[in-house]
N, CA, C and O atoms as a GROMACS GRO file, in nm:
protein
  356
    1UNK      N    1  -1.068   0.304   2.092
    1UNK     CA    2  -1.096   0.350   1.957
    1UNK      C    3  -1.156   0.489   1.964
    1UNK      O    4  -1.243   0.516   2.048
    2UNK      N    5  -1.111   0.577   1.878
    2UNK     CA    6  -1.164   0.712   1.871
    2UNK      C    7  -1.249   0.726   1.745
    2UNK      O    8  -1.198   0.723   1.633
    3UNK      N    9  -1.379   0.741   1.766
    3UNK     CA   10  -1.468   0.759   1.650
    3UNK      C   11  -1.433   0.884   1.572
    3UNK      O   12  -1.446   0.887   1.450
    4UNK      N   13  -1.389   0.987   1.642
    4UNK     CA   14  -1.351   1.110   1.572
    4UNK      C   15  -1.237   1.086   1.474
    4UNK      O   16  -1.242   1.132   1.360
    5UNK      N   17  -1.134   1.014   1.518
    5UNK     CA   18  -1.022   0.983   1.430
    5UNK      C   19  -1.067   0.895   1.314
    5UNK      O   20  -1.027   0.915   1.200
    6UNK      N   21  -1.151   0.798   1.346
    6UNK     CA   22  -1.198   0.706   1.243
    6UNK      C   23  -1.278   0.780   1.136
    6UNK      O   24  -1.250   0.766   1.017
    7UNK      N   25  -1.376   0.859   1.179
    7UNK     CA   26  -1.459   0.930   1.082
    7UNK      C   27  -1.380   1.036   1.007
    7UNK      O   28  -1.405   1.060   0.889
    8UNK      N   29  -1.286   1.099   1.073
    8UNK     CA   30  -1.201   1.197   1.006
    8UNK      C   31  -1.119   1.130   0.895
    8UNK      O   32  -1.107   1.184   0.785
    9UNK      N   33  -1.064   1.014   0.925
    9UNK     CA   34  -0.986   0.942   0.824
    9UNK      C   35  -1.074   0.896   0.709
    9UNK      O   36  -1.033   0.900   0.593
   10UNK      N   37  -1.196   0.851   0.740
   10UNK     CA   38  -1.287   0.802   0.637
   10UNK      C   39  -1.349   0.914   0.554
   10UNK      O   40  -1.405   0.887   0.447
   11UNK      N   41  -1.340   1.037   0.600
   11UNK     CA   42  -1.401   1.149   0.529
   11UNK      C   43  -1.331   1.179   0.396
   11UNK      O   44  -1.390   1.241   0.308
   12UNK      N   45  -1.209   1.136   0.382
   12UNK     CA   46  -1.131   1.168   0.262
   12UNK      C   47  -1.151   1.061   0.154
   12UNK      O   48  -1.133   0.942   0.182
   13UNK      N   49  -1.188   1.101   0.031
   13UNK     CA   50  -1.212   1.002  -0.075
   13UNK      C   51  -1.088   0.921  -0.114
   13UNK      O   52  -1.100   0.805  -0.152
   14UNK      N   53  -0.970   0.981  -0.106
   14UNK     CA   54  -0.848   0.906  -0.137
   14UNK      C   55  -0.828   0.794  -0.037
   14UNK      O   56  -0.788   0.683  -0.075
   15UNK      N   57  -0.854   0.821   0.089
   15UNK     CA   58  -0.837   0.718   0.192
   15UNK      C   59  -0.940   0.607   0.176
   15UNK      O   60  -0.910   0.490   0.197
   16UNK      N   61  -1.061   0.645   0.138
   16UNK     CA   62  -1.162   0.541   0.114
   16UNK      C   63  -1.123   0.454  -0.004
   16UNK      O   64  -1.147   0.333  -0.003
   17UNK      N   65  -1.061   0.514  -0.107
   17UNK     CA   66  -1.016   0.435  -0.222
   17UNK      C   67  -0.903   0.341  -0.181
   17UNK      O   68  -0.897   0.227  -0.227
   18UNK      N   69  -0.814   0.386  -0.095
   18UNK     CA   70  -0.707   0.300  -0.044
   18UNK      C   71  -0.768   0.180   0.027
   18UNK      O   72  -0.725   0.066   0.007
   19UNK      N   73  -0.868   0.204   0.111
   19UNK     CA   74  -0.933   0.095   0.182
   19UNK      C   75  -1.003  -0.001   0.086
   19UNK      O   76  -1.002  -0.122   0.108
   20UNK      N   77  -1.062   0.052  -0.020
   20UNK     CA   78  -1.124  -0.035  -0.122
   20UNK      C   79  -1.019  -0.126  -0.184
   20UNK      O   80  -1.045  -0.245  -0.205
   21UNK      N   81  -0.903  -0.073  -0.212
   21UNK     CA   82  -0.794  -0.154  -0.269
   21UNK      C   83  -0.750  -0.263  -0.171
   21UNK      O   84  -0.727  -0.377  -0.210
   22UNK      N   85  -0.739  -0.226  -0.044
   22UNK     CA   86  -0.691  -0.320   0.056
   22UNK      C   87  -0.793  -0.428   0.089
   22UNK      O   88  -0.757  -0.531   0.148
   23UNK      N   89  -0.919  -0.407   0.053
   23UNK     CA   90  -1.019  -0.514   0.069
   23UNK      C   91  -0.982  -0.635  -0.015
   23UNK      O   92  -1.021  -0.747   0.017
   24UNK      N   93  -0.907  -0.612  -0.123
   24UNK     CA   94  -0.866  -0.721  -0.213
   24UNK      C   95  -0.750  -0.801  -0.155
   24UNK      O   96  -0.725  -0.914  -0.196
   25UNK      N   97  -0.679  -0.743  -0.060
   25UNK     CA   98  -0.566  -0.811   0.002
   25UNK      C   99  -0.456  -0.714   0.041
   25UNK      O  100  -0.460  -0.596   0.007
   26UNK      N  101  -0.357  -0.765   0.112
   26UNK     CA  102  -0.243  -0.685   0.157
   26UNK      C  103  -0.167  -0.632   0.035
   26UNK      O  104  -0.156  -0.700  -0.067
   27UNK      N  105  -0.116  -0.510   0.047
   27UNK     CA  106  -0.042  -0.449  -0.064
   27UNK      C  107   0.074  -0.366  -0.012
   27UNK      O  108   0.065  -0.301   0.092
   28UNK      N  109   0.185  -0.368  -0.087
   28UNK     CA  110   0.294  -0.277  -0.054
   28UNK      C  111   0.261  -0.137  -0.106
   28UNK      O  112   0.176  -0.122  -0.194
   29UNK      N  113   0.327  -0.038  -0.052
   29UNK     CA  114   0.298   0.100  -0.088
   29UNK      C  115   0.315   0.123  -0.238
   29UNK      O  116   0.240   0.201  -0.297
   30UNK      N  117   0.412   0.058  -0.302
   30UNK     CA  118   0.434   0.078  -0.445
   30UNK      C  119   0.314   0.034  -0.527
   30UNK      O  120   0.278   0.100  -0.624
   31UNK      N  121   0.252  -0.075  -0.489
   31UNK     CA  122   0.133  -0.124  -0.559
   31UNK      C  123   0.016  -0.030  -0.536
   31UNK      O  124  -0.061  -0.001  -0.628
   32UNK      N  125   0.001   0.018  -0.414
   32UNK     CA  126  -0.105   0.114  -0.384
   32UNK      C  127  -0.086   0.240  -0.469
   32UNK      O  128  -0.182   0.293  -0.525
   33UNK      N  129   0.038   0.286  -0.479
   33UNK     CA  130   0.069   0.409  -0.552
   33UNK      C  131   0.030   0.402  -0.700
   33UNK      O  132  -0.003   0.504  -0.760
   34UNK      N  133   0.034   0.283  -0.758
   34UNK     CA  134  -0.001   0.268  -0.900
   34UNK      C  135  -0.145   0.309  -0.929
   34UNK      O  136  -0.180   0.337  -1.044
   35UNK      N  137  -0.228   0.311  -0.827
   35UNK     CA  138  -0.370   0.342  -0.843
   35UNK      C  139  -0.403   0.489  -0.822
   35UNK      O  140  -0.520   0.527  -0.824
   36UNK      N  141  -0.301   0.572  -0.802
   36UNK     CA  142  -0.324   0.713  -0.772
   36UNK      C  143  -0.231   0.801  -0.853
   36UNK      O  144  -0.120   0.762  -0.888
   37UNK      N  145  -0.278   0.919  -0.882
   37UNK     CA  146  -0.194   1.017  -0.950
   37UNK      C  147  -0.144   1.122  -0.854
   37UNK      O  148  -0.148   1.242  -0.883
   38UNK      N  149  -0.095   1.077  -0.738
   38UNK     CA  150  -0.044   1.170  -0.637
   38UNK      C  151   0.101   1.133  -0.604
   38UNK      O  152   0.147   1.023  -0.635
   39UNK      N  153   0.170   1.226  -0.542
   39UNK     CA  154   0.310   1.201  -0.507
   39UNK      C  155   0.318   1.098  -0.393
   39UNK      O  156   0.222   1.079  -0.318
   40UNK      N  157   0.433   1.034  -0.382
   40UNK     CA  158   0.453   0.939  -0.271
   40UNK      C  159   0.441   1.005  -0.134
   40UNK      O  160   0.384   0.944  -0.044
   41UNK      N  161   0.492   1.129  -0.116
   41UNK     CA  162   0.470   1.193   0.014
   41UNK      C  163   0.321   1.214   0.045
   41UNK      O  164   0.280   1.200   0.160
   42UNK      N  165   0.241   1.248  -0.055
   42UNK     CA  166   0.096   1.265  -0.033
   42UNK      C  167   0.032   1.132   0.002
   42UNK      O  168  -0.051   1.124   0.092
   43UNK      N  169   0.070   1.027  -0.069
   43UNK     CA  170   0.018   0.894  -0.040
   43UNK      C  171   0.058   0.851   0.100
   43UNK      O  172  -0.023   0.794   0.174
   44UNK      N  173   0.181   0.878   0.137
   44UNK     CA  174   0.229   0.846   0.271
   44UNK      C  175   0.147   0.918   0.378
   44UNK      O  176   0.117   0.860   0.483
   45UNK      N  177   0.111   1.043   0.352
   45UNK     CA  178   0.028   1.120   0.445
   45UNK      C  179  -0.107   1.048   0.465
   45UNK      O  180  -0.153   1.033   0.578
   46UNK      N  181  -0.169   1.005   0.355
   46UNK     CA  182  -0.298   0.937   0.364
   46UNK      C  183  -0.285   0.803   0.437
   46UNK      O  184  -0.370   0.768   0.519
   47UNK      N  185  -0.180   0.729   0.407
   47UNK     CA  186  -0.159   0.600   0.475
   47UNK      C  187  -0.135   0.620   0.624
   47UNK      O  188  -0.183   0.541   0.705
   48UNK      N  189  -0.062   0.724   0.660
   48UNK     CA  190  -0.039   0.752   0.802
   48UNK      C  191  -0.168   0.790   0.873
   48UNK      O  192  -0.189   0.752   0.988
   49UNK      N  193  -0.254   0.865   0.806
   49UNK     CA  194  -0.384   0.901   0.866
   49UNK      C  195  -0.467   0.775   0.891
   49UNK      O  196  -0.531   0.763   0.995
   50UNK      N  197  -0.466   0.683   0.796
   50UNK     CA  198  -0.539   0.556   0.812
   50UNK      C  199  -0.477   0.473   0.924
   50UNK      O  200  -0.548   0.410   1.003
   51UNK      N  201  -0.345   0.474   0.931
   51UNK     CA  202  -0.276   0.397   1.035
   51UNK      C  203  -0.303   0.457   1.174
   51UNK      O  204  -0.325   0.383   1.270
   52UNK      N  205  -0.301   0.590   1.184
   52UNK     CA  206  -0.328   0.657   1.312
   52UNK      C  207  -0.470   0.633   1.360
   52UNK      O  208  -0.496   0.635   1.481
   53UNK      N  209  -0.561   0.610   1.267
   53UNK     CA  210  -0.699   0.579   1.303
   53UNK      C  211  -0.720   0.429   1.320
   53UNK      O  212  -0.833   0.383   1.339
   54UNK      N  213  -0.612   0.353   1.314
   54UNK     CA  214  -0.614   0.206   1.326
   54UNK      C  215  -0.699   0.138   1.219
   54UNK      O  216  -0.746   0.026   1.240
   55UNK      N  217  -0.718   0.204   1.105
   55UNK     CA  218  -0.794   0.144   0.997
   55UNK      C  219  -0.709   0.052   0.911
   55UNK      O  220  -0.761  -0.034   0.840
   56UNK      N  221  -0.577   0.070   0.919
   56UNK     CA  222  -0.484  -0.020   0.850
   56UNK      C  223  -0.372  -0.059   0.945
   56UNK      O  224  -0.342   0.012   1.041
   57UNK      N  225  -0.313  -0.172   0.916
   57UNK     CA  226  -0.195  -0.217   0.990
   57UNK      C  227  -0.082  -0.236   0.889
   57UNK      O  228  -0.106  -0.245   0.769
   58UNK      N  229   0.038  -0.241   0.940
   58UNK     CA  230   0.154  -0.259   0.852
   58UNK      C  231   0.236  -0.378   0.898
   58UNK      O  232   0.236  -0.417   1.015
   59UNK      N  233   0.305  -0.436   0.801
   59UNK     CA  234   0.396  -0.546   0.830
   59UNK      C  235   0.512  -0.538   0.733
   59UNK      O  236   0.494  -0.529   0.611
   60UNK      N  237   0.632  -0.542   0.788
   60UNK     CA  238   0.751  -0.539   0.702
   60UNK      C  239   0.777  -0.679   0.649
   60UNK      O  240   0.780  -0.776   0.724
   61UNK      N  241   0.796  -0.686   0.518
   61UNK     CA  242   0.835  -0.811   0.452
   61UNK      C  243   0.956  -0.779   0.366
   61UNK      O  244   0.943  -0.722   0.257
   62UNK      N  245   1.071  -0.817   0.415
   62UNK     CA  246   1.193  -0.781   0.344
   62UNK      C  247   1.211  -0.631   0.350
   62UNK      O  248   1.212  -0.571   0.457
   63UNK      N  249   1.225  -0.570   0.233
   63UNK     CA  250   1.246  -0.425   0.227
   63UNK      C  251   1.117  -0.348   0.206
   63UNK      O  252   1.119  -0.225   0.199
   64UNK      N  253   1.005  -0.419   0.194
   64UNK     CA  254   0.878  -0.352   0.168
   64UNK      C  255   0.788  -0.354   0.291
   64UNK      O  256   0.795  -0.444   0.374
   65UNK      N  257   0.705  -0.253   0.300
   65UNK     CA  258   0.604  -0.248   0.404
   65UNK      C  259   0.469  -0.275   0.338
   65UNK      O  260   0.428  -0.204   0.246
   66UNK      N  261   0.401  -0.377   0.387
   66UNK     CA  262   0.269  -0.413   0.335
   66UNK      C  263   0.162  -0.355   0.426
   66UNK      O  264   0.174  -0.357   0.548
   67UNK      N  265   0.057  -0.304   0.364
   67UNK     CA  266  -0.057  -0.249   0.435
   67UNK      C  267  -0.173  -0.347   0.428
   67UNK      O  268  -0.196  -0.411   0.326
   68UNK      N  269  -0.247  -0.358   0.538
   68UNK     CA  270  -0.364  -0.445   0.548
   68UNK      C  271  -0.477  -0.366   0.610
   68UNK      O  272  -0.455  -0.279   0.694
   69UNK      N  273  -0.599  -0.398   0.569
   69UNK     CA  274  -0.716  -0.335   0.629
   69UNK      C  275  -0.739  -0.399   0.766
   69UNK      O  276  -0.724  -0.520   0.782
   70UNK      N  277  -0.776  -0.317   0.863
   70UNK     CA  278  -0.800  -0.366   0.998
   70UNK      C  279  -0.952  -0.376   1.018
   70UNK      O  280  -1.017  -0.278   1.057
   71UNK      N  281  -1.006  -0.491   0.993
   71UNK     CA  282  -1.151  -0.509   0.998
   71UNK      C  283  -1.208  -0.495   1.139
   71UNK      O  284  -1.326  -0.462   1.154
   72UNK      N  285  -1.128  -0.518   1.241
   72UNK     CA  286  -1.180  -0.509   1.378
   72UNK      C  287  -1.228  -0.368   1.410
   72UNK      O  288  -1.324  -0.351   1.486
   73UNK      N  289  -1.164  -0.266   1.354
   73UNK     CA  290  -1.209  -0.129   1.378
   73UNK      C  291  -1.345  -0.106   1.313
   73UNK      O  292  -1.431  -0.040   1.371
   74UNK      N  293  -1.364  -0.162   1.194
   74UNK     CA  294  -1.494  -0.147   1.127
   74UNK      C  295  -1.603  -0.218   1.206
   74UNK      O  296  -1.717  -0.172   1.210
   75UNK      N  297  -1.569  -0.329   1.267
   75UNK     CA  298  -1.666  -0.400   1.352
   75UNK      C  299  -1.703  -0.314   1.473
   75UNK      O  300  -1.821  -0.307   1.510
   76UNK      N  301  -1.605  -0.251   1.534
   76UNK     CA  302  -1.630  -0.165   1.650
   76UNK      C  303  -1.716  -0.044   1.611
   76UNK      O  304  -1.808  -0.007   1.684
   77UNK      N  305  -1.686   0.016   1.497
   77UNK     CA  306  -1.765   0.130   1.450
   77UNK      C  307  -1.908   0.087   1.424
   77UNK      O  308  -2.003   0.158   1.459
   78UNK      N  309  -1.926  -0.030   1.363
   78UNK     CA  310  -2.060  -0.081   1.336
   78UNK      C  311  -2.138  -0.098   1.467
   78UNK      O  312  -2.256  -0.064   1.474
   79UNK      N  313  -2.073  -0.152   1.568
   79UNK     CA  314  -2.138  -0.169   1.698
   79UNK      C  315  -2.178  -0.035   1.759
   79UNK      O  316  -2.288  -0.019   1.811
   80UNK      N  317  -2.086   0.061   1.752
   80UNK     CA  318  -2.114   0.194   1.806
   80UNK      C  319  -2.233   0.258   1.735
   80UNK      O  320  -2.321   0.316   1.799
   81UNK      N  321  -2.235   0.248   1.602
   81UNK     CA  322  -2.345   0.306   1.526
   81UNK      C  323  -2.477   0.235   1.555
   81UNK      O  324  -2.582   0.298   1.567
   82UNK      N  325  -2.471   0.104   1.567
   82UNK     CA  326  -2.591   0.027   1.598
   82UNK      C  327  -2.648   0.071   1.733
   82UNK      O  328  -2.768   0.094   1.747
   83UNK      N  329  -2.560   0.083   1.832
   83UNK     CA  330  -2.603   0.126   1.965
   83UNK      C  331  -2.660   0.267   1.961
   83UNK      O  332  -2.764   0.294   2.022
   84UNK      N  333  -2.594   0.356   1.888
   84UNK     CA  334  -2.640   0.493   1.878
   84UNK      C  335  -2.780   0.503   1.819
   84UNK      O  336  -2.866   0.575   1.870
   85UNK      N  337  -2.803   0.430   1.711
   85UNK     CA  338  -2.932   0.439   1.642
   85UNK      C  339  -3.042   0.358   1.708
   85UNK      O  340  -3.159   0.375   1.674
   86UNK      N  341  -3.008   0.272   1.800
   86UNK     CA  342  -3.109   0.192   1.866
   86UNK      C  343  -3.134   0.232   2.010
   86UNK      O  344  -3.205   0.161   2.082
   87UNK      N  345  -3.078   0.344   2.055
   87UNK     CA  346  -3.103   0.395   2.189
   87UNK      C  347  -3.244   0.449   2.195
   87UNK      O  348  -3.292   0.514   2.102
   88UNK      N  349  -3.308   0.423   2.305
   88UNK     CA  350  -3.442   0.478   2.328
   88UNK      C  351  -3.428   0.624   2.366
   88UNK      O  352  -3.332   0.664   2.432
   89UNK      N  353  -3.522   0.703   2.324
   89UNK     CA  354  -3.519   0.847   2.354
   89UNK      C  355  -3.564   0.873   2.495
   89UNK      O  356  -3.567   0.988   2.539
   0.00000   0.00000   0.00000
C-alpha cells in the first residue's frame, strides 16, 4: 500500500464524495454519475484515481461495471496513522 497514493486520492473532494456514495453499497458508474455535474470522462478519471490507490474495486456484472469501496485499505491507513501518532520520540 502506498500512503502517498492513498492520501493523494483522498485529497480531492469529488473522490471523497464518491467514497461516501459507495459506503451505501456497490454502484454502477451510471448511478454514481447521477450525483455529479461532471462529464463521464471526468468521473472516469476520478474513479481510476481511486482504483489506482486501491480505495475501490470493480466487478463486471453483465454490461455494467460496479464499484465497491475497499475497506481493507482504510484499515491499513488507520493502522499506519495509529503507529505514527503513538511512536515514542
